[in-house]
N, C-alpha and C positions, 0 to 999 in steps of 0.2 A: 673378566672376559665378557664381551658383549656378543650376542648372537641375534640374528634376524631369523625368526621362525616364520616361514612362508606357508600359508594355507593354500594349497593348490585348488584351482577352480574345477568344477565338474559340470555336467550338462544342466543340472538343476540350478546351480548358482549363476551360470551364464544365462539361463532363461529368466532370471530374476525371481526365482522361487525363494521366498524368505523362510528362515528356520521357524520351527514350531515353538510354542511357549516352553515346552519341555526342554528342547535343545538350548534355547536361550537361557533358561534357568541353570542348566548344567554348565554352560559356558561361563555364566556370571559367577557361579560358585568356584569354578576352576580359576578364573581371573582373580577373585578375592584371595584364594590361596597363594597365588603367585605374588600378589601385592604384599600380603602379610609376611611372606618369606623374603621380601626385598628383591625378588627376581624380575618382576614385570616393570619395565620402564614406560612402555607404550604398547598399544594394540588397537587395531581397527579392522573392520570389515570393509570390503571394497564393492562398489557397484559393478554390475556386469560390464564386460568389455564393449557392449553395444553403446554404452554411454561414454566411452573413452576414445582416445585417438593416439596415434603413434607419429613420431617425427623422425624421418630418416635424413641424416646429414650427408650430403654429397657435394663436397667442395663448398661453394657459397650458396648452393641450393638447399632448400628445406622442403622435403616432400612429406605432406601430411596425409595420413591414411586414417579415415574414420572407422571405428569399430562397427560391428563386432568382428572379432578375429577368429579365424578358423580353428586353429590348433588349441583346443580346450586344455590339453595336458600341459601346455606351456604358459597358461594364464594363472593369475593370482586372484584369489577370492578374499584374502585378508592377510594380516601379519601381526606379529608381536615383536617387540624388541625386549630381550631379556639380558640381565646381567647375572652371571653365575661365576663361581670360583673355577670351574673347569668345563671342558667339553662333555665329560661324562655326566656332570650335573645337569647340563642343558638337555642331554639325551634322556636322562631319567624323568625330567619334567615333561618333555615332549611325549614320552610314552604314556603319561598320565592324562594327556589332553582328551577331552570328551568328544572325539571325532566319530563320525558315523562310518558304517561299513563301506570300504572302498575309498574313503578319503585319504589324502596324502599330505604329509608335512615335509618341507625341505628346510633344513637348519644350516645356516651359513654364518661363520664367524665374521664379525665386523673388524676391519682394520683399526688398530690403535696407533697412536703417533710413534711409539717405539718400534713398530713393525717396519717403518720406512728407513731406519738407520740414520746415517749422517746426512743423507740427502734432504731430510726433513729438518732443516735448521731451526734454531730457536725463533728466528724472525718469521719463517714460514709457519711455525706452530702458532705464534701469536696472531698472525693474519688469519689462520684457519679457525682460531677460537673466537675471533671478533663477531662473526655472524651469530654464533651460539649465545654470546653475551647479549647481543642486541635482542634476540628472540626472547631470552629469559627476562629481560627488562620490560617487555611488553605485557607480561602477565600480572 
C-alpha cells in the first residue's frame, strides 16, 4: 500500500521561515529510518504558496491565480510518499515524525491499479505505466 503523507503548512512555513539546523537534523534522521525500513519512496519540502499559482478550469477557459493563498490550513508545506504493508503501519510511522507543536500531517492512501476493477483494462494499465517507464529511463 502506498500513502501520501501531507505536511500541512502553517504561518511560519507560508512566511518562508526555514527550519533550524536542529529540526533539519531530526528530519534527516527520521528520513534515514524510513529509507532503511523500505518505507520512504519520495519526500520533499515545498516553497511557500507566494511562489506558486493555481489554475481553475472553466470550460475552455483557464483562470490563473498567483499565490499567496489565504487559507493556510488548506496549504501543503511538504510531502512524503511511503509504501507500507498496511494503513496501521503508515499511521505508526506518521506518529513518529519529528513534527513541532501544532503541526499537522494528513495521510491519504494512493490508488493502485487493482482499486479500479474491470474499468482499468490491461490496455489502459499499460498506457498508464508508459510515462513511469519513460521517467525511470531518464535517470
